[in-house]
C-alpha positions as CSV (number, residue, x, y, z in Angstrom):
1,M,46.9,144.8,118.0
2,P,44.9,145.8,114.9
3,S,44.8,143.6,111.8
4,L,46.3,145.1,108.7
5,P,46.6,143.7,105.1
6,P,50.1,142.9,103.8
7,L,49.7,145.8,101.3
8,L,48.1,149.0,102.3
9,P,47.3,151.7,99.7
10,I,47.3,155.1,101.3
11,P,44.3,157.3,100.4
12,P,45.5,160.9,100.2
13,F,43.9,163.8,102.0
14,T,42.0,166.0,99.6
15,R,41.6,168.7,102.2
16,P,43.9,170.1,104.9
17,V,44.1,168.0,108.1
18,R,42.1,169.2,111.0
19,G,41.1,167.7,114.4
20,S,43.2,166.2,117.2
21,V,45.2,163.1,118.1
22,T,46.5,161.8,121.3
23,L,50.1,160.6,121.3
24,P,50.8,157.1,122.5
25,G,53.2,156.9,125.4
26,S,56.9,157.0,124.7
27,K,58.5,153.6,124.1
28,S,61.9,154.8,125.3
29,I,60.5,156.1,128.6
30,T,58.1,153.1,129.1
31,N,60.9,150.5,128.8
32,R,63.3,152.5,131.0
33,A,60.6,153.0,133.6
34,L,59.9,149.2,133.6
35,I,63.5,148.4,134.3
36,L,63.9,151.2,136.9
37,A,60.7,150.2,138.7
38,A,61.8,146.6,138.9
39,L,65.1,147.8,140.4
40,G,63.3,149.9,143.0
41,T,62.3,148.8,146.6
42,N,58.6,149.6,146.3
43,A,55.6,149.1,144.0
44,V,55.1,151.6,141.2
45,T,52.2,152.2,138.8
46,L,53.2,153.6,135.4
47,T,50.5,155.8,133.9
48,G,50.1,156.7,130.2
49,A,52.2,153.7,129.3
50,L,52.8,152.5,125.8
51,F,51.3,149.1,124.8
52,S,53.2,147.9,121.7
53,R,55.3,145.0,120.7
54,D,58.5,146.4,122.3
55,T,56.9,147.1,125.6
56,L,55.0,143.8,125.7
57,I,58.4,142.1,125.1
58,M,59.9,143.9,128.1
59,I,56.9,143.0,130.3
60,A,57.1,139.3,129.3
61,A,60.8,139.2,130.0
62,L,60.4,140.7,133.5
63,R,57.7,138.2,134.3
64,A,60.0,135.4,133.1
65,L,62.6,136.7,135.5
66,G,60.1,136.5,138.4
67,F,58.8,140.0,138.7
68,K,55.2,140.8,139.4
69,V,54.0,143.0,136.5
70,E,50.3,143.7,136.0
71,P,49.5,145.6,132.8
72,D,46.1,147.2,132.1
73,E,46.0,148.2,128.5
74,K,42.5,149.8,128.7
75,A,43.7,152.1,131.5
76,L,47.2,152.5,130.0
77,T,48.8,151.5,133.3
78,I,51.4,149.0,134.4
79,F,51.8,148.0,138.0
80,I,55.2,146.5,139.0
81,E,56.8,145.5,142.2
82,G,60.4,146.3,142.7
83,R,62.9,143.9,144.2
84,G,65.7,146.3,145.1
85,G,68.2,145.0,142.6
86,E,67.4,141.3,143.1
87,I,66.7,139.1,140.0
88,P,64.3,136.4,141.3
89,V,64.7,133.7,138.7
90,R,68.2,132.1,138.3
91,E,67.8,130.6,134.8
92,T,65.4,131.4,131.9
93,K,65.1,132.1,128.2
94,I,64.6,135.8,127.3
95,E,63.1,136.7,123.9
96,V,63.8,140.2,122.8
97,G,62.3,140.2,119.3
98,N,63.7,143.3,117.5
99,A,63.4,145.6,120.6
100,G,66.7,147.3,121.1
101,T,65.8,148.7,124.5
102,A,64.8,145.3,125.8
103,A,67.9,143.6,124.3
104,R,70.4,146.0,125.8
105,F,68.7,147.0,129.1
106,L,67.9,143.4,130.1
107,T,71.4,142.2,129.3
108,A,72.9,144.5,131.9
109,F,69.9,144.1,134.3
110,V,70.3,140.3,134.7
111,C,74.0,140.7,135.5
112,L,73.0,141.9,139.0
113,R,72.3,138.2,139.8
114,P,75.5,136.6,141.1
115,D,74.7,133.1,139.7
116,G,72.4,133.5,136.8
117,I,72.1,131.7,133.5
118,Y,70.1,133.5,130.8
119,H,69.5,132.4,127.2
120,F,69.0,135.5,125.0
121,D,67.5,135.4,121.5
122,G,65.6,137.7,119.1
123,D,64.4,138.2,115.6
124,E,66.7,137.7,112.7
125,A,67.2,141.5,112.4
126,M,68.3,141.6,116.1
127,R,71.2,139.3,115.3
128,R,72.8,142.1,113.3
129,R,72.3,144.8,115.9
130,P,75.1,145.9,118.3
131,I,75.4,144.2,121.6
132,G,79.1,143.0,121.6
133,A,80.6,146.1,123.3
134,L,78.1,145.8,126.2
135,L,78.9,142.1,126.7
136,E,82.7,142.9,126.7
137,A,82.1,145.5,129.4
138,L,80.0,143.1,131.5
139,E,82.7,140.4,131.2
140,T,85.1,142.7,133.0
141,Q,82.5,142.5,135.8
142,G,82.7,138.7,135.8
143,A,79.9,137.8,133.4
144,K,80.5,135.2,130.6
145,A,78.8,135.4,127.3
146,S,78.8,132.5,124.8
147,A,78.8,134.9,121.8
148,R,79.1,138.5,120.9
149,A,75.8,138.7,119.1
150,F,72.3,137.2,119.4
151,P,71.6,134.4,120.3
152,F,73.9,134.0,123.3
153,T,73.9,132.5,126.8
154,L,74.9,134.9,129.6
155,R,76.3,133.5,132.9
156,T,76.3,136.3,135.4
157,A,78.4,137.0,138.5
158,G,76.8,140.1,140.0
159,L,78.3,143.6,139.4
160,P,81.3,144.1,141.8
161,G,81.7,147.7,140.7
162,G,84.8,149.8,139.9
163,T,85.5,151.3,136.5
164,V,84.0,149.8,133.3
165,E,85.1,150.8,129.8
166,L,82.5,150.9,127.1
167,D,82.4,151.6,123.4
168,A,78.9,153.1,122.9
169,S,79.6,154.6,119.4
170,E,77.1,152.3,117.8
171,S,74.2,152.8,120.2
172,S,73.5,155.0,123.3
173,Q,71.4,152.1,124.6
174,L,74.5,150.2,125.5
175,L,75.5,153.1,127.9
176,S,72.0,153.5,129.2
177,A,71.8,149.8,130.1
178,L,74.9,150.1,132.4
179,L,73.8,153.4,133.9
180,M,70.5,151.9,135.1
181,A,72.1,148.9,136.7
182,A,75.2,150.8,138.1
183,P,73.5,152.0,141.3
184,H,72.9,148.4,142.4
185,A,76.5,147.2,142.0
186,R,78.2,146.0,145.2
187,T,80.6,149.0,145.2
188,P,80.3,152.2,143.1
189,L,80.4,151.5,139.4
190,T,81.8,154.1,137.0
191,V,81.4,153.9,133.2
192,R,84.3,155.3,131.1
193,L,83.5,155.8,127.5
194,K,85.9,154.8,124.7
195,G,85.3,157.7,122.4
196,E,81.8,159.3,122.1
197,T,78.3,158.0,122.1
198,V,75.5,158.8,119.6
199,S,72.1,160.1,120.5
200,R,73.3,161.8,123.6
201,P,69.8,163.1,124.7
202,F,68.8,159.5,125.3
203,V,71.7,159.2,127.8
204,E,70.5,162.4,129.5
205,M,67.0,160.9,129.6
206,T,68.4,157.8,131.4
207,N,70.3,159.8,134.0
208,R,67.2,162.0,134.7
209,M,65.0,158.9,135.1
210,V,67.5,157.2,137.4
211,A,67.3,160.2,139.6
212,Q,63.5,160.3,139.5
213,F,63.1,156.7,140.5
214,A,65.7,157.1,143.3
215,A,63.0,159.3,144.9
216,K,60.8,156.1,145.1
217,P,57.7,157.3,143.3
218,I,54.5,155.2,143.7
219,T,53.2,156.5,140.4
220,Y,55.1,157.6,137.3
221,A,53.6,159.4,134.3
222,I,55.0,158.5,130.8
223,E,55.3,161.4,128.4
224,G,53.6,161.2,125.0
225,D,55.9,159.9,122.2
226,A,57.9,162.8,120.8
227,T,59.1,160.7,117.9
228,A,55.5,159.9,116.9
229,A,54.7,163.6,117.0
230,S,57.1,164.0,114.0
231,Y,54.6,162.2,111.8
232,F,51.8,164.5,112.7
233,A,54.1,167.5,112.2
234,T,54.8,166.4,108.7
235,L,51.1,165.5,108.1
236,A,50.2,169.1,108.8
237,M,52.9,170.2,106.3
238,V,51.8,167.6,103.7
239,T,48.2,168.6,103.8
240,R,48.7,172.3,104.6
241,G,46.5,171.9,107.6
242,S,46.4,172.1,111.4
243,L,46.3,169.5,114.1
244,R,46.1,169.4,117.9
245,V,48.5,166.8,119.3
246,D,47.6,166.0,122.8
247,G,50.4,164.7,125.0
248,L,53.1,166.7,123.0
249,N,55.6,168.1,125.4
250,L,58.0,170.7,123.8
251,A,59.0,172.3,127.1
252,A,62.7,172.7,127.8
253,D,62.6,170.1,130.6
254,A,61.0,167.4,128.4
255,L,62.7,164.1,128.8
256,Q,62.8,163.3,125.0
257,G,65.4,164.8,122.7
258,D,63.2,164.0,119.7
259,A,61.0,166.9,120.7
260,E,63.8,168.9,118.9
261,F,62.3,167.8,115.5
262,C,59.2,170.0,115.9
263,R,61.3,172.9,117.4
264,L,63.6,172.7,114.4
265,L,60.8,172.9,111.8
266,A,59.3,175.8,113.6
267,K,62.7,177.7,113.6
268,V,62.8,177.5,109.8
269,N,59.1,178.4,109.4
270,L,58.2,175.0,108.0
271,L,55.9,174.5,111.0
272,K,53.9,176.7,113.3
273,I,53.5,175.7,116.9
274,D,50.8,177.1,119.2
275,G,50.8,175.2,122.4
276,Q,50.0,171.6,121.3
277,T,48.6,172.7,117.9
278,L,50.9,172.1,114.9
279,S,50.1,173.9,111.6
280,A,51.8,174.1,108.2
281,G,54.4,176.9,108.0
282,S,55.0,179.5,105.3
283,T,58.1,178.0,103.7
284,H,58.7,175.1,101.4
285,Q,62.5,175.1,101.2
286,G,64.7,172.1,102.0
287,L,67.3,172.4,104.7
288,K,70.6,170.9,106.0
289,V,70.4,169.3,109.5
290,D,72.6,167.2,111.7
291,F,70.2,164.5,113.1
292,N,72.7,162.7,115.4
293,A,71.0,163.8,118.6
294,F,67.4,162.9,117.4
295,S,68.1,160.4,114.6
296,D,64.8,158.4,115.0
297,T,63.0,161.4,113.3
298,F,65.3,161.7,110.3
299,L,63.0,159.4,108.3
300,S,60.1,161.8,108.8
301,L,62.0,164.6,107.2
302,A,63.6,162.4,104.5
303,A,60.2,161.1,103.4
304,F,58.8,164.6,103.1
305,A,61.8,165.9,101.2
306,P,60.4,165.3,97.7
307,L,57.8,168.0,98.5
308,F,60.4,170.7,99.2
309,S,61.3,173.3,96.6
310,S,65.1,172.7,97.1
311,P,67.5,170.0,98.2
312,T,67.7,168.6,101.7
313,K,70.8,167.2,103.4
314,I,70.6,165.0,106.5
315,T,73.8,164.3,108.3
316,G,74.9,162.5,111.6
317,I,73.0,159.3,110.8
318,A,75.7,156.6,110.2
319,H,74.7,154.8,113.4
320,T,71.2,154.3,112.1
321,R,72.6,151.8,109.6
322,K,72.7,149.3,112.6
323,Q,69.1,149.9,113.9
324,E,66.0,147.9,112.9
325,T,67.5,147.9,109.4
326,D,70.1,150.0,107.5
327,R,68.0,153.1,107.6
328,V,70.3,155.2,105.5
329,A,70.5,152.7,102.6
330,G,66.8,151.8,102.9
331,M,65.6,155.4,102.7
332,A,67.9,156.1,99.7
333,R,66.5,153.0,98.0
334,E,62.8,153.9,98.5
335,L,63.2,157.6,97.6
336,K,64.9,156.6,94.3
337,K,61.9,154.3,93.5
338,L,59.8,157.4,93.9
339,G,61.9,159.2,91.3
340,Q,64.1,161.3,93.6
341,H,67.8,162.1,93.1
342,V,69.5,160.9,96.2
343,I,73.2,161.1,97.1
344,E,74.0,158.6,99.8
345,A,77.2,158.7,102.0
346,E,78.1,156.7,105.0
347,D,76.8,159.4,107.4
348,S,74.4,161.4,105.2
349,L,71.6,161.6,102.7
350,E,71.2,164.4,100.2
351,I,67.8,164.5,98.5
352,H,67.1,166.5,95.4
353,P,63.4,166.8,94.7
354,R,62.1,165.4,91.4
355,P,58.5,164.8,90.2
356,L,57.1,161.9,92.3
357,V,56.5,158.6,90.6
358,A,53.0,157.1,91.3
359,G,52.2,153.4,91.7
360,V,55.1,152.6,94.0
361,E,55.1,150.0,96.7
362,I,57.3,151.1,99.7
363,E,59.4,148.3,101.3
364,T,59.4,148.8,105.0
365,Y,62.2,146.3,106.0
366,H,60.2,145.3,109.1
367,D,60.9,148.8,110.3
368,H,58.0,150.8,111.8
369,R,59.6,154.2,111.0
370,F,59.6,153.4,107.2
371,A,55.9,152.5,107.3
372,M,54.9,155.6,109.2
373,S,57.1,158.2,107.5
374,F,56.1,157.1,104.0
375,G,52.5,156.6,105.1
376,I,52.5,160.4,105.7
377,L,53.9,161.1,102.3
378,G,51.1,159.0,100.8
379,C,48.7,161.5,102.3
380,F,49.8,164.0,99.7
381,D,47.2,164.2,96.9
382,L,49.7,163.7,94.1
383,L,47.1,162.8,91.4
384,K,44.6,165.5,92.5
385,T,41.9,162.9,92.4
386,G,41.9,161.5,95.9
387,E,43.1,158.2,94.6
388,P,45.9,156.3,96.3
389,W,49.3,156.5,94.5
390,L,51.6,154.9,97.1
391,T,51.3,151.6,98.9
392,I,52.9,150.5,102.2
393,K,54.2,146.9,102.5
394,D,53.8,145.2,105.9
395,P,52.0,148.1,107.6
396,A,51.6,145.9,110.7
397,C,55.3,146.5,111.5
398,C,54.0,149.6,113.2
399,S,53.0,147.4,116.2
400,K,56.5,147.9,117.4
401,T,55.7,151.4,118.8
402,F,52.4,152.6,117.4
403,P,49.9,149.7,116.7
404,H,47.0,152.0,115.8
405,F,48.9,154.4,113.6
406,F,47.1,153.7,110.3
407,D,43.6,153.5,112.0
408,L,44.3,156.9,113.5
409,L,45.4,158.3,110.1
410,A,42.2,157.0,108.6
411,S,40.1,158.7,111.3
412,L,41.9,162.0,110.8
413,R,41.2,161.7,107.0
414,A,37.5,161.1,107.6
415,A,37.3,164.0,110.1
416,S,39.1,166.4,107.7
417,H,36.8,165.4,104.8
């Protein structure tokens, strides 16, 4: 992982961005693929895999559970031997950091063992993230959890099957966790939702990947990260430039719902898309969008909103208050520091552009998406001198999903100049 200072001033682009970048692999797909490969009956090699804090946490946990996992970061591959639903190690400690996918997926995964004892813990922020509804559902299958939040000890009893009720209103990952483990229950297991789930495209991704791994692949290609593509889309807009984004999949059959971000910007002429090339569009107007289905990208639009000529309203984001941090409140707070008029509601943000304030240090709340979205805003040449006007605190938090983000941004700046 690259070494970054605690405070990183962002030198703006004085010319339009040009050149190309290669997207890192999707974290959502990589961590699902690791679980599904471990559940399979054969060995699988993942290609184009993401190597970041969240995926390394998942790899370490699977190894602690007795699985053979051989990562090759240089080649971007991960070899893993499936055990057909068996969890080899009966008792171990599982550290999940602040990785939501690892926390939820592993909790359901270990319940396939009929006599397991697993001690779960994570970062301080993880102790505030939703897991209780999943534990309640698993207890109807015979598991026993010592608490409804991290840290907890989980005593497992296998998954006998039948119908399980689940409240996934706070995170779709709770549902995805059960859907991946369900095919290995002793009898058919059906999940009945209490109400609706958020981020429905991630559930569709899970279902499609379960079907893909049921075909017993020996290699599995990881798509480029569509969420990361949102930063390069807004970089093109911020600098009024053009950028080729290798690995970007905007096809209708793409696994990632977050690809909708680029499609949305193109529909309203904020962005032009030509294959994998993203260019600044012809309009500068704000917009009103429901981000419930692709909420990881709402920060990209919110951070750009001060550069619009009219207000922007982002809705459908109440569940993001329980992600790495309270993303709604945090975004409102940082935008206000930048001089913006922000109206915050439980499920929305309304951002009215005002002249940007220079000399601001952006708090990132240990959340990679704050660092990257505001890092892109800092690329705007506010002072018209090429001098930094915005500083990112704790830029290293990007190691969660995109360790080399700021190095890549610097190389793009150099190439464009």
